[in-house]
C-alpha positions, -999 to +999 in steps of 0.1 A: +304+470-601+324+439-600+348+432-572+383+423-583+420+419-575+417+448-551+404+425-525+371+436-512+373+470-531+367+482-566+387+508-584+362+535-576+364+527-539+402+528-540+402+561-559+379+576-532+401+563-504+432+577-520+415+611-525+404+611-488+440+603-477+455+630-498+430+656-484+440+645-449+477+651-457+468+685-471+451+694-438+481+682-417+496+712-399+531+705-411+521+700-448+538+710-471+568+723-451+579+691-434+601+671-459+590+637-447+553+645-447+556+660-482+576+630-495+549+605-485+521+628-497+539+631-531+544+593-532+507+587-526+498+614-551+520+598-578+504+564-569+470+579-572+479+592-607+489+557-616+454+545-606+437+572-625+456+560-656+438+526-655+408+523-677+381+508-655+364+491-684+396+472-693+402+464-657+368+449-651+370+431-684+401+413-671+428+431-690+461+418-676+480+451-679+452+470-661+450+444-633+488+445-629+487+483-627+461+481-599+481+455-581+511+479-583+490+506-568+479+483-540+515+474-533+526+510-533+497+518-509+510+491-486+545+506-487+530+540-478+512+525-449+544+509-437+563+542-440+538+562-421+543+538-392+581+543-391+593+552-357+630+544-363+640+578-378+652+560-410+624+575-431+634+610-418+670+603-430+657+593-464+636+624-468+659+651-453+641+653-420+655+651-385+660+614-375+659+624-338+625+638-343+606+617-369+574+631-385+542+626-366+517+617-393+489+614-368+464+586-363+441+598-391+467+595-418+481+562-405+445+548-405+438+560-440+470+546-454+461+512-439+426+514-454+441+522-488+464+492-485+436+469-476+449+462-441+421+481-423 
């Protein structure tokens, strides 16, 4: 497979990383009840669906729309990584959680969102 705009990853690698991250969310003891954890899970799931909508053949052939779509996925993954690291309580306010007691995503989720974003 050809490497591409995804940095040192291809679409298949990114897809596998996102599936792994979603599985880790699903194993979290507070999923799906905690609103902040569910919000970020849903954000990543929707982003993963965007990735699944990209035709790999078009992407590897250099199709601009496909490459732009993958860049959008990478950007959204970076945003997810930033949000899972929030300790200010602002994410909790946004998602209906308790700002005095922000969600603890755990080190595994935080690490996997960083890997998806390419900042591993």
